C-alpha positions as CSV (number, residue, x, y, z in Angstrom):
1,X,73.9,90.7,132.5
2,X,74.4,94.5,131.9
3,X,73.2,96.1,128.6
4,X,74.4,99.2,127.1
5,X,73.4,101.5,123.8
6,X,75.3,100.8,120.3
7,X,76.5,104.1,120.4
8,X,76.9,107.0,122.7
9,X,76.4,110.9,122.2
10,X,78.9,113.0,120.5
11,X,80.3,113.9,123.9
12,X,80.8,110.4,124.9
13,X,78.0,110.4,127.3
14,X,75.5,107.4,127.1
15,X,72.0,108.0,126.1
16,X,69.6,107.8,129.0
17,X,66.8,105.7,127.3
18,X,66.2,104.6,123.8
19,X,63.7,107.6,123.1
20,X,66.7,109.8,122.3
21,X,68.2,107.2,120.0
22,X,64.8,106.6,118.2
23,X,65.0,110.4,117.7
24,X,68.3,109.9,115.8
25,X,67.0,107.0,113.8
26,X,64.0,109.0,112.5
27,X,66.8,111.1,110.5
28,X,67.6,107.6,108.9
29,X,66.7,107.2,105.0
30,X,67.0,103.3,105.0
31,X,68.0,100.4,107.3
32,X,64.9,99.5,109.4
33,X,63.9,96.7,110.9
34,X,61.9,94.0,109.1
35,X,61.1,96.0,106.0
36,X,63.9,97.2,103.4
37,X,63.3,100.3,100.9
38,X,63.3,97.8,98.3
39,X,60.6,95.8,100.0
40,X,62.6,92.9,101.2
41,X,63.3,91.3,104.5
42,X,65.8,93.4,106.5
43,X,66.7,91.7,109.9
44,X,68.3,94.7,111.7
45,X,68.9,98.4,112.0
46,X,71.3,100.8,110.4
47,X,73.1,103.7,112.1
48,X,75.1,105.9,109.6
49,X,77.4,108.8,109.7
50,X,74.6,111.3,108.5
51,X,72.5,110.6,112.0
52,X,75.7,109.9,114.0
53,X,79.1,111.2,112.5
54,X,80.9,110.7,115.7
55,X,80.5,106.8,115.4
56,X,82.9,107.2,112.2
57,X,85.4,109.5,113.6
58,X,86.0,109.4,117.3
59,X,83.3,107.4,119.4
60,X,83.3,103.8,119.2
61,X,80.4,101.2,118.4
62,X,79.5,99.6,121.7
63,X,78.6,96.0,122.8
64,X,74.9,96.1,123.6
65,X,75.3,93.3,126.2
66,X,77.7,91.4,128.5
67,X,78.9,88.4,126.3
68,X,81.7,86.8,124.4
69,X,83.0,87.3,120.9
70,X,82.7,84.1,118.9
71,X,83.2,84.9,115.4
72,X,84.5,87.8,113.5
73,X,86.1,88.7,110.0
74,X,88.6,92.0,109.8
75,X,90.1,93.1,106.6
76,X,93.2,95.5,106.7
77,X,91.6,97.3,103.7
78,X,87.9,97.2,102.2
79,X,86.8,94.9,99.5
80,X,85.8,96.2,96.3
81,X,83.6,95.7,93.2
82,X,83.4,96.7,90.1
83,X,80.0,98.1,87.6
84,X,80.4,99.6,84.3
85,X,83.5,101.8,84.7
86,X,83.1,102.3,88.3
87,X,84.9,100.9,91.3
88,X,83.1,100.8,94.9
89,X,84.2,99.8,97.9
90,X,83.0,98.7,101.0
91,X,83.3,97.0,104.3
92,X,82.1,93.5,104.7
93,X,84.0,93.2,108.4
94,X,81.6,92.0,111.4
95,X,82.0,90.7,114.8
96,X,79.3,88.4,116.6
97,X,78.9,88.5,120.2
98,X,77.0,85.5,122.0
99,X,74.8,86.3,125.3
100,X,73.3,84.3,127.7
101,X,70.5,85.0,129.9
102,X,69.5,83.3,133.1
103,X,65.9,82.4,133.7
104,X,65.5,84.2,137.2
105,X,63.0,81.8,138.0
106,X,65.3,78.6,137.1
107,X,68.8,78.8,137.7
108,X,69.7,75.6,135.6
109,X,67.8,77.4,132.7
110,X,69.2,79.9,130.2
111,X,68.5,81.4,126.6
112,X,71.3,81.9,124.2
113,X,71.2,84.8,121.5
114,X,73.3,86.9,119.8
115,X,74.4,90.4,118.9
116,X,75.7,91.3,115.1
117,X,77.8,94.3,114.2
118,X,78.0,94.3,110.6
119,X,80.2,96.9,108.3
120,X,82.9,97.8,110.6
121,X,85.6,100.0,110.0
122,X,88.8,98.4,108.7
123,X,92.1,98.2,110.3
124,X,93.8,100.6,107.9
125,X,91.3,103.3,108.0
126,X,91.5,103.3,112.1
127,X,95.3,103.1,112.0
128,X,95.5,106.0,109.4
129,X,93.6,108.2,111.4
130,X,95.4,107.4,114.8
131,X,98.8,108.1,112.8
132,X,97.5,111.4,111.3
133,X,96.3,112.7,114.8
134,X,99.5,111.7,116.7
135,X,101.6,113.4,113.9
136,X,98.6,116.5,114.0
137,X,98.9,116.3,110.1
138,X,95.2,116.0,109.8
139,X,92.6,116.6,112.7
140,X,88.9,116.5,111.9
141,X,87.6,117.3,115.6
142,X,88.8,118.8,118.7
143,X,87.3,119.3,122.2
144,X,88.4,122.5,123.9
145,X,90.5,122.1,127.0
146,X,89.4,125.5,128.4
147,X,86.5,128.2,127.8
148,X,87.0,130.2,124.4
149,X,85.7,133.0,122.4
150,X,84.5,132.6,119.0
151,X,83.9,135.5,116.5
152,X,82.1,135.8,113.2
153,X,84.5,135.8,110.2
154,X,87.9,137.9,110.4
155,X,87.0,141.3,108.5
156,X,83.5,141.1,108.9
157,X,81.1,144.0,110.6
158,X,80.7,141.5,113.5
159,X,84.0,140.3,113.8
160,X,84.2,141.8,117.4
161,X,81.1,140.2,118.8
162,X,82.3,137.3,121.0
163,X,80.3,134.2,121.9
164,X,82.0,131.9,124.6
165,X,82.2,128.5,124.0
166,X,82.4,126.5,126.9
167,X,85.2,123.9,128.1
168,X,84.0,120.5,126.4
169,X,82.7,122.1,123.1
170,X,83.6,119.8,119.9
171,X,84.2,121.6,117.0
172,X,84.6,120.2,113.5
173,X,87.9,121.8,111.5
174,X,86.6,122.7,108.0
175,X,90.6,122.3,107.2
176,X,91.8,119.5,109.0
177,X,95.5,120.2,108.0
178,X,94.9,123.9,109.7
179,X,96.7,125.4,106.6
180,X,93.8,127.6,105.7
181,X,93.7,130.3,108.4
182,X,92.9,134.1,108.5
183,X,94.9,136.8,110.2
184,X,93.4,139.3,112.1
185,X,94.0,141.4,115.4
186,X,92.6,141.6,118.7
187,X,93.8,144.4,120.9
188,X,96.9,145.1,118.5
189,X,98.1,141.4,119.0
190,X,98.0,139.2,115.6
191,X,96.3,135.8,115.6
192,X,95.7,133.2,113.1
193,X,91.9,132.2,113.1
194,X,90.5,129.1,112.0
195,X,87.2,128.0,110.9
196,X,85.4,125.5,112.6
197,X,81.7,124.3,112.9
198,X,80.5,123.8,116.7
199,X,78.9,120.1,116.7
200,X,78.4,119.6,120.6
201,X,78.1,122.8,123.5
202,X,80.1,122.0,126.6
203,X,78.3,123.2,130.0
204,X,79.5,126.5,131.2
205,X,80.3,126.1,134.6
206,X,81.0,129.8,135.7
207,X,79.0,131.5,138.5
208,X,78.7,134.9,136.6
209,X,75.8,135.2,133.8
210,X,75.6,131.6,133.5
211,X,72.2,131.4,131.8
212,X,73.1,134.3,129.4
213,X,76.4,132.2,128.4
214,X,75.2,129.3,128.0
215,X,72.1,130.1,125.9
216,X,74.4,132.4,123.5
217,X,76.7,129.2,123.1
218,X,73.6,126.9,122.9
219,X,72.6,129.2,119.6
220,X,76.2,128.4,117.9
221,X,75.4,124.7,117.7
222,X,75.8,123.5,114.0
223,X,77.0,127.2,113.2
224,X,80.3,127.9,111.4
225,X,82.6,130.2,113.7
226,X,86.4,131.4,113.9
227,X,88.6,130.7,116.9
228,X,91.9,132.2,117.3
229,X,94.5,129.5,117.6
230,X,97.8,130.8,117.3
231,X,99.4,133.9,118.8
232,X,102.3,135.7,117.6
233,X,104.5,137.9,119.5
234,X,107.5,137.9,121.7
235,X,107.5,134.8,123.9
236,X,104.8,133.2,122.4
237,X,105.0,129.7,121.0
238,X,102.3,129.2,118.2
239,X,102.2,125.3,118.7
240,X,102.2,125.4,122.6
241,X,99.3,127.9,122.4
242,X,97.4,125.5,120.0
243,X,98.0,122.5,122.3
244,X,97.0,124.4,125.4
245,X,93.7,125.3,123.7
246,X,92.3,121.9,122.3
247,X,92.9,118.0,122.2
248,X,92.3,116.3,119.0
249,X,89.4,113.5,119.1
250,X,90.6,110.3,117.1
251,X,90.0,106.8,117.3
252,X,91.6,104.0,119.3
253,X,92.3,100.3,117.9
254,X,89.3,98.2,119.5
255,X,90.8,96.3,122.3
256,X,89.6,92.9,120.9
257,X,91.6,93.1,117.7
258,X,94.6,92.1,120.1
259,X,92.9,89.4,122.5
260,X,93.1,86.5,120.2
261,X,94.7,83.2,121.0
262,X,94.9,81.0,124.2
263,X,96.1,83.6,126.4
264,X,94.1,86.3,124.9
265,X,96.9,88.5,124.3
266,X,97.6,87.8,120.3
267,X,96.6,90.0,117.2
268,X,93.2,88.7,115.2
269,X,93.7,87.2,111.6
270,X,92.9,90.3,109.7
271,X,92.9,88.5,105.9
272,X,89.2,89.1,105.4
273,X,88.1,85.5,106.0
274,X,85.5,84.5,108.7
275,X,87.3,83.3,111.9
276,X,86.2,81.7,115.0
277,X,88.5,82.4,117.8
278,X,90.1,79.3,119.5
279,X,88.6,80.7,122.7
280,X,85.7,83.2,122.7
281,X,86.7,86.7,123.8
282,X,85.1,88.1,126.8
283,X,83.3,91.5,126.2
284,X,81.5,93.6,128.6
285,X,78.4,95.9,127.8
286,X,79.4,99.0,126.3
287,X,82.8,97.7,125.5
288,X,84.6,99.6,122.2
289,X,83.9,97.2,119.5
290,X,84.8,99.5,116.2
291,X,83.6,102.4,114.3
292,X,80.9,102.8,111.2
293,X,82.7,101.5,108.1
294,X,83.1,102.5,104.5
295,X,79.8,101.5,102.2
296,X,79.7,102.7,98.6
297,X,76.8,101.2,96.9
298,X,75.0,101.5,93.6
299,X,71.8,103.6,93.7
300,X,70.4,102.3,90.4
301,X,71.2,100.3,87.2
302,X,72.7,103.6,85.6
303,X,76.0,103.2,87.9
304,X,75.1,106.0,90.0
305,X,77.0,105.8,93.3
306,X,76.2,107.0,96.7
307,X,78.3,106.4,99.8
308,X,78.0,106.2,103.8
309,X,79.7,105.2,106.7
310,X,77.2,102.6,108.4
311,X,77.1,99.7,110.9
312,X,74.2,97.0,110.6
313,X,73.1,95.9,114.0
314,X,71.2,92.6,114.2
315,X,70.1,90.4,117.2
316,X,68.9,86.9,116.5
317,X,68.7,83.6,118.3
318,X,68.7,80.0,116.9
319,X,66.0,79.0,119.2
320,X,62.2,80.6,119.9
321,X,62.3,82.7,122.9
322,X,60.9,81.4,125.9
323,X,58.3,83.1,128.0
324,X,60.5,84.1,130.9
325,X,62.9,86.0,128.1
326,X,60.0,87.6,126.8
327,X,58.7,88.7,130.2
328,X,62.2,90.1,131.3
329,X,62.2,92.0,127.9
330,X,59.0,93.6,128.9
331,X,60.8,94.6,132.4
332,X,59.3,91.8,134.3
333,X,55.6,92.3,133.0
334,X,53.4,89.0,132.5
335,X,51.5,90.6,129.5
336,X,54.8,91.3,127.4
337,X,53.1,92.3,124.4
338,X,55.5,90.7,121.9
339,X,54.2,89.1,118.4
340,X,56.0,86.1,117.8
341,X,55.7,85.2,114.0
342,X,57.3,81.9,112.1
343,X,58.3,83.2,108.6
344,X,60.8,80.8,108.3
345,X,59.3,79.8,104.6
346,X,59.3,83.3,103.8
347,X,60.6,84.3,100.3
348,X,62.1,87.5,101.8
349,X,59.9,89.9,99.3
350,X,56.8,91.8,100.5
351,X,54.3,90.4,98.0
352,X,50.8,88.7,98.7
353,X,52.0,85.4,98.0
354,X,54.5,85.5,100.9
355,X,52.3,85.0,104.0
356,X,54.9,85.8,106.4
357,X,54.5,89.6,105.2
358,X,50.6,89.5,105.7
359,X,50.8,90.6,109.4
360,X,53.8,93.1,108.9
361,X,51.9,94.3,105.6
362,X,48.9,95.3,108.4
363,X,51.5,97.6,110.4
364,X,52.2,99.9,107.4
365,X,49.2,99.8,105.1
366,X,47.5,102.6,106.5
367,X,44.4,102.7,104.2
368,X,43.9,99.1,104.2
369,X,43.8,98.4,100.5
370,X,46.0,95.5,101.1
371,X,49.1,97.0,99.1
372,X,51.8,99.1,100.1
373,X,52.2,102.4,98.4
374,X,55.5,104.3,98.3
375,X,54.0,106.9,100.3
376,X,53.0,104.1,103.1
377,X,56.6,102.8,102.8
378,X,58.0,106.4,103.2
379,X,56.1,107.0,106.0
380,X,57.0,103.9,107.8
381,X,60.6,105.1,107.4
382,X,59.8,108.4,108.5
383,X,57.8,107.5,111.8
384,X,59.8,108.2,115.0
385,X,58.3,104.9,116.4
386,X,58.9,101.7,114.4
387,X,55.6,99.9,114.5
388,X,57.4,96.5,114.3
389,X,59.4,96.8,117.3
390,X,57.5,94.3,119.0
391,X,57.6,91.6,116.3
392,X,59.8,88.7,117.0
393,X,60.3,86.9,113.6
394,X,61.7,83.8,112.5
395,X,63.1,84.5,109.1
396,X,66.1,83.1,106.6
397,X,69.2,85.1,107.6
398,X,70.4,87.6,104.9
399,X,74.0,86.4,106.0
400,X,73.8,82.9,105.4
401,X,73.6,81.9,101.5
402,X,75.6,82.7,98.7
403,X,73.9,84.5,95.8
404,X,72.5,81.6,93.9
405,X,70.7,80.2,97.0
406,X,69.9,83.6,98.5
407,X,66.1,85.0,98.8
408,X,67.6,88.4,97.7
409,X,67.1,86.9,94.3
410,X,63.3,87.5,95.0
411,X,64.0,91.1,96.1
412,X,66.1,91.9,92.9
413,X,63.4,90.3,90.9
414,X,60.8,92.6,92.6
415,X,62.9,95.6,92.3
416,X,63.0,95.1,88.5
417,X,59.3,94.5,88.4
418,X,58.6,97.7,90.4
419,X,61.1,99.8,88.6
420,X,59.6,98.6,85.1
421,X,55.9,99.3,86.3
422,X,57.1,103.1,86.7
423,X,59.0,103.1,83.7
424,X,56.1,101.8,81.4
425,X,53.7,104.6,82.7
426,X,56.0,106.8,80.1
427,X,55.0,104.8,77.3
428,X,51.6,105.0,75.3
429,X,50.5,101.4,76.4
430,X,52.4,98.3,78.4
431,X,52.8,96.4,75.1
432,X,54.6,99.3,73.5
433,X,57.1,99.6,76.4
434,X,57.2,95.7,76.3
435,X,58.6,95.7,72.8
436,X,60.7,99.3,72.9
437,X,64.7,99.5,72.6
438,X,64.3,101.4,75.8
439,X,63.2,97.9,77.8
440,X,65.6,96.0,76.0
441,X,68.6,98.4,77.1
442,X,67.3,98.6,80.6
443,X,67.0,95.0,81.1
444,X,70.7,94.7,79.8
445,X,71.6,97.4,82.5
446,X,69.6,95.5,85.2
447,X,70.9,92.3,84.6
448,X,74.7,93.7,84.9
449,X,73.2,95.2,88.2
450,X,72.0,92.1,89.6
451,X,75.4,90.3,88.8
452,X,77.1,93.5,90.8
453,X,74.4,92.9,93.7
454,X,75.0,89.0,93.9
455,X,78.9,89.5,93.9
456,X,78.2,91.8,96.9
457,X,76.0,89.2,98.6
458,X,78.8,86.4,97.7
459,X,81.3,88.8,99.8
460,X,79.1,89.8,102.8
461,X,77.5,86.5,103.6
462,X,79.5,84.6,106.1
463,X,77.3,82.1,108.3
464,X,77.8,79.4,105.9
465,X,81.4,79.5,106.2
466,X,81.4,78.8,109.9
467,X,82.1,75.1,110.9
468,X,79.2,74.1,112.9
469,X,81.2,72.0,115.4
470,X,82.7,75.2,116.4
471,X,79.7,77.3,116.2
472,X,76.0,76.2,115.3
473,X,74.2,78.9,113.4
474,X,70.9,78.0,111.7
475,X,69.9,79.3,108.4
476,X,66.4,80.3,109.6
477,X,66.9,82.3,113.1
478,X,64.7,84.4,115.3
479,X,65.1,88.0,115.1
480,X,64.5,90.9,117.7
481,X,64.3,94.6,117.5
482,X,68.0,95.5,118.3
483,X,66.9,97.7,121.2
484,X,64.8,95.4,122.8
485,X,67.6,93.8,124.7
486,X,68.1,97.2,126.4
487,X,64.9,96.6,128.2
488,X,66.2,94.1,130.8
489,X,69.2,94.1,133.0
490,X,69.4,92.6,136.4
491,X,66.2,90.6,137.2
492,X,64.6,89.2,141.0
493,X,62.8,86.1,140.6
494,X,59.4,85.8,142.2
495,X,61.0,82.8,144.6
496,X,63.6,85.2,145.6
497,X,61.2,88.0,146.1
498,X,59.3,85.8,148.2
499,X,62.5,84.9,150.1
500,X,63.4,88.6,150.9
501,X,59.7,89.6,152.0
502,X,57.8,86.6,153.2
503,X,55.2,88.5,155.1
504,X,54.3,90.6,152.5
505,X,51.1,90.3,150.5
506,X,52.0,88.5,147.3
507,X,50.0,91.2,145.0
508,X,52.2,94.0,147.0
509,X,55.2,92.0,146.6
510,X,55.0,91.2,142.7
511,X,54.0,95.0,142.4
512,X,57.5,96.0,144.0
513,X,59.2,93.2,142.1
514,X,57.9,94.0,138.6
515,X,59.0,97.9,139.5
516,X,62.4,97.0,140.5
517,X,62.9,94.6,137.6
518,X,61.8,97.5,135.3
519,X,64.0,100.0,136.6
520,X,67.0,98.2,138.3
521,X,69.7,98.9,135.2
522,X,68.1,102.5,134.9
523,X,69.2,103.2,138.6
524,X,72.1,101.1,138.3
525,X,71.2,98.7,141.0
526,X,72.2,95.7,139.1
527,X,74.3,93.8,141.3
528,X,73.7,91.3,144.2
529,X,75.5,93.7,146.4
530,X,73.6,96.8,145.4
531,X,70.2,95.0,145.5
532,X,71.0,93.7,148.9
533,X,72.3,96.8,150.3
534,X,69.1,98.5,148.7
535,X,66.2,96.0,150.2
536,X,68.0,95.8,153.8
537,X,67.3,99.5,153.9
538,X,63.9,99.3,152.7
539,X,63.2,96.2,154.8
540,X,63.8,98.6,157.8
541,X,62.1,101.8,156.4
542,X,58.5,100.2,155.5
543,X,58.8,96.8,156.8
544,X,58.4,93.3,156.1
545,X,54.9,93.9,154.6
546,X,56.2,96.5,151.7
547,X,53.5,98.6,152.4
548,X,54.6,102.5,152.1
549,X,54.2,104.6,155.0
550,X,54.6,107.9,156.4
551,X,57.0,108.8,159.2
552,X,56.2,107.6,162.7
553,X,56.1,111.2,164.7
554,X,55.0,109.2,168.0
555,X,57.5,111.2,170.4
556,X,57.6,111.7,173.8
557,X,58.4,115.0,175.7
558,X,61.8,113.7,176.4
559,X,62.4,112.4,173.2
560,X,61.2,116.1,171.5
561,X,63.5,117.9,173.6
562,X,66.8,116.6,171.6
563,X,65.2,118.2,168.6
564,X,66.7,121.2,167.3
565,X,63.2,123.2,167.3
566,X,62.6,122.6,171.0
567,X,66.2,123.2,172.2
568,X,64.8,127.1,171.7
569,X,61.3,126.5,172.3
570,X,61.5,123.9,175.4
571,X,58.1,124.5,176.9
572,X,56.3,123.5,173.8
573,X,58.1,120.0,173.9
574,X,56.0,119.4,177.1
575,X,52.8,120.7,175.3
576,X,53.3,118.4,172.3
577,X,55.0,115.1,172.8
578,X,53.1,111.9,174.4
579,X,53.4,111.4,178.4
580,X,52.7,107.5,179.3
581,X,53.2,105.5,182.5
582,X,53.5,101.5,182.7
583,X,50.8,98.9,183.8
584,X,52.7,98.9,187.2
585,X,52.4,102.4,187.5
586,X,48.9,102.7,186.7
587,X,48.3,99.9,189.0
588,X,49.0,101.8,192.1
589,X,47.2,105.0,191.3
590,X,43.9,106.0,192.9
591,X,40.7,105.5,191.2
592,X,40.4,109.3,190.6
593,X,43.8,109.4,189.2
594,X,43.5,106.4,186.7
595,X,40.5,108.3,185.0
596,X,42.8,110.8,183.9
597,X,44.8,107.9,181.6
598,X,44.0,106.2,178.2
599,X,45.3,102.7,177.9
600,X,46.8,102.2,174.2
601,X,48.7,98.6,173.7
602,X,50.6,98.1,177.0
603,X,50.9,101.6,178.5
604,X,48.5,104.0,179.9
605,X,48.8,107.8,178.3
606,X,47.9,110.8,179.9
607,X,48.8,112.8,176.7
608,X,49.1,111.8,173.3
609,X,51.4,113.2,170.8
610,X,50.2,116.0,168.5
611,X,52.1,114.7,165.5
612,X,51.0,117.5,163.1
613,X,52.1,120.2,165.3
614,X,55.3,118.3,165.7
615,X,56.0,117.8,161.9
616,X,55.5,121.7,161.4
617,X,57.9,122.4,163.7
618,X,60.5,119.5,163.4
619,X,60.6,119.7,159.5
620,X,59.9,123.2,158.9
621,X,61.4,123.9,155.4
622,X,59.7,126.3,153.4
623,X,62.7,127.1,151.2
624,X,63.9,123.8,151.0
625,X,66.0,123.0,154.3
626,X,65.0,123.3,158.2
627,X,64.0,126.5,159.4
628,X,63.4,127.7,162.9
629,X,59.7,129.2,163.0
630,X,58.3,129.6,166.1
631,X,55.1,127.6,165.8
632,X,56.3,125.9,162.9
633,X,55.5,125.8,159.3
634,X,52.7,124.0,157.0
635,X,55.8,122.7,155.0
636,X,56.8,120.2,157.6
637,X,53.9,118.5,157.4
638,X,53.7,118.2,153.7
639,X,57.4,117.0,153.7
640,X,58.0,114.9,156.5
641,X,59.0,111.5,155.9
642,X,57.2,109.4,153.3
643,X,58.0,106.7,150.9
644,X,59.9,103.3,150.9
645,X,62.9,105.3,152.1
646,X,61.7,108.2,154.2
647,X,61.8,111.2,152.2
648,X,61.8,114.4,154.2
649,X,62.8,118.3,153.6
650,X,61.3,120.4,150.6
651,X,64.9,120.1,149.0
652,X,64.7,116.4,148.9
653,X,61.4,116.4,147.5
654,X,62.4,118.5,144.6
655,X,65.8,116.9,144.0
656,X,64.1,113.4,144.0
657,X,61.2,114.7,141.5
658,X,64.2,116.0,139.2
659,X,65.9,112.7,139.1
660,X,62.8,110.8,138.5
661,X,61.9,112.9,135.7
662,X,65.3,112.7,134.2
663,X,65.6,108.9,134.2
664,X,61.9,107.7,133.6
665,X,60.6,108.8,130.4
666,X,57.1,110.2,131.0
667,X,57.0,110.1,134.7
668,X,54.1,111.4,135.6
669,X,53.7,112.5,139.1
670,X,54.4,115.4,141.0
671,X,55.8,114.5,144.8
672,X,56.4,118.2,145.5
673,X,52.8,119.7,144.7
674,X,51.3,116.5,145.9
675,X,53.7,114.9,148.5
676,X,51.1,112.3,149.7
677,X,51.4,110.5,146.6
678,X,54.4,108.9,148.2
679,X,52.1,106.7,150.3
680,X,51.0,104.8,147.1
681,X,53.4,101.9,146.3
682,X,54.6,102.6,143.1
683,X,55.7,106.4,143.7
684,X,56.8,105.4,147.0
685,X,59.2,102.9,145.6
686,X,60.2,104.9,142.5
687,X,61.0,107.9,145.0
688,X,63.2,105.4,146.8
689,X,65.3,104.4,143.8
690,X,65.4,108.4,143.0
691,X,66.9,109.1,146.7
692,X,69.5,106.4,145.8
693,X,70.8,108.1,142.6
694,X,70.5,111.2,144.3
695,X,72.8,110.6,147.0
696,X,75.0,108.3,144.6
697,X,74.8,105.4,147.4
698,X,75.9,103.1,144.7
699,X,79.2,104.6,145.2
700,X,79.7,103.2,148.7
701,X,78.1,99.8,148.2
702,X,79.7,96.7,148.5
703,X,79.3,93.3,149.8
704,X,80.0,94.0,153.7
705,X,78.2,95.2,156.3
706,X,80.6,98.2,157.0
707,X,79.2,99.1,153.7
708,X,76.0,98.9,155.2
709,X,76.7,101.3,157.8
710,X,78.1,103.8,155.2
711,X,74.8,103.6,153.4
712,X,72.7,103.8,156.9
713,X,74.7,106.9,157.4
714,X,73.2,108.3,154.2
715,X,69.7,107.3,154.5
716,X,69.4,107.9,158.3
717,X,72.5,108.4,160.2
718,X,70.9,108.9,163.6
719,X,68.8,105.8,163.5
720,X,68.8,103.4,166.0
721,X,68.2,100.3,163.8
722,X,71.7,100.1,162.4
723,X,72.1,96.2,164.0
724,X,68.8,95.4,162.2
725,X,69.9,96.9,158.8
726,X,73.0,94.8,158.9
727,X,70.9,91.8,159.5
728,X,68.5,92.7,156.6
729,X,71.6,92.9,154.4
730,X,73.3,89.7,155.1
731,X,69.7,88.1,154.9
732,X,69.0,89.7,151.6
733,X,72.8,89.0,150.3
734,X,72.2,85.1,151.1
735,X,68.9,85.0,149.2
736,X,70.1,87.0,146.1
737,X,73.6,85.2,145.9
738,X,72.1,81.7,146.9
739,X,75.5,81.5,149.2
740,X,74.5,80.0,152.6
741,X,78.1,80.4,153.9
742,X,77.7,84.3,154.5
743,X,78.4,84.5,158.3
744,X,76.1,86.5,160.1
745,X,77.9,89.3,162.4
């Protein structure tokens, strides 16, 4: 099962790891996992337009894992609620995906869980945006098609100072209609200048002054600048000029909106009712599900309204998670570290009487006084790392019941209690507050406020509307921190690993299996074909025992003579390579001559190879690649072949180091300055993953032995072991797929 993060970056690229997403969430003022700002239960997390504006306008919310869409609600327009004199609109649209995780150790056992995407954008708002972009009447965001100069405000003293914005920079138009322009001249040619805000800076790919130009452009991020968008003069078409400069960024209708029915080719029902498709709709990880939806809400009982665009993400299951699933979430580690709590009897409110929140409270109660102060709650929401990420909790769902049966009533009561406690401090005594006209008016207002909030509950709940014969969802479900499911992907079981490397020590085999399972998705070695090709190369490079090793430099004189260095310095081959004879040749020698030989295995040697001196000459690479240096260079010995895929040359050590630092958060090893560390299992194995990524080997992989040859061309083109590597692939492919019908070459 492939996984993906629920949003991408502003330029459409995927986040490399969860840490960058957590930095985004640190800017979120509400919607954390387990605890809401109202001190009640919250089963998911929020992304809103304040931290991810692009997910409202042009980059979609994405499916977090392969699965199937099994329920949804979609309306053409947003519903509304009325409070006092104010009407507010909000999204109650959602889609629900069902996912199945296969136990890697038991092929007849699996675990089902769901991902919920709540408050999606309405069909009408998406279509209106598409229509406006097509007619060019309203364009909010553009992507530059070419490098283009930006300037300060026309008429200002700094107007002539240009800063080049690279191609693919993304800009927000301050006036989406492009009607508000300022005219000015550049070298006697008149232009319309449009004010924009730089929200993403592209990568400059020119050669001249590359670093300087990129740095200047980067400094314009989140700044307002002016662009020349229309040139006037003989032979110039203003609109053609604009179209050549930029492309509008807009929305697309989610594909699942037209995949309904038995043939998956009909539009969905968009009347605001909860629907279960006749046939589940297959969805791939990363697939477009929609955009952040509008959500206007009351800030208080006085009727003050705030607005944001948001999506509520939630991951849950009907069933308690089994150990094999928890181990997979922990990247294959036996000690998964999750805290599994049954809070099915919870009232939904953080209060001493609710025993479910006792453990939860300890994670936030930093002064250990048994209470959660306002400062502690604020600190919890501002923390870059949510201390509850490893908690898996069974709790009544916030989407199951109508308002009168809902635990949210307890949250409303708690909110009123806390608000009144705060208000009473402005009175001489609690008694004077309780008997005041002010409190009477407040209670009346709060009662109206509560009625409004309950109406929202009635309109956003949905689970109870689903026919259990079509889809069974329990009132109490097991909740996960949503990003937890991004921790696993393609997995290899203990049994399959034992079949791949039967001669390896069990501890070593398990160490490699855990490393692979933790990193397979990260390096996209996440199909049977890719894994089989990867392990086929490793099996030949380091052997069945899975022991990291350095390159064998046991060269004969004749073998050295074919190397580039010794083609120039031929006599050195005779001095450095081994010389040996067979036992039959040894037997006919005189006793005196026999004294000149030393037996090693089945041969007799008169000269052993000088591996250190050979490496210095064959792999001399002080500046990265091979250099012909008489007598060689120490770099040749340092950067000889090491690792689970034998890594050679300084340039490859540097490049693989960079790949590993970019891919693996907190990678703490320095293979450039300490190359011998590659002889350790962990680093040697990770370097093989890094080399695989560096050389883009996944691009040449399929399930054939011809593909094995293409991989071998990249790993070791001159190897005499092509036949062995092909057989290793076939053996591994049989193990991983369970197919015994694969024909050996």
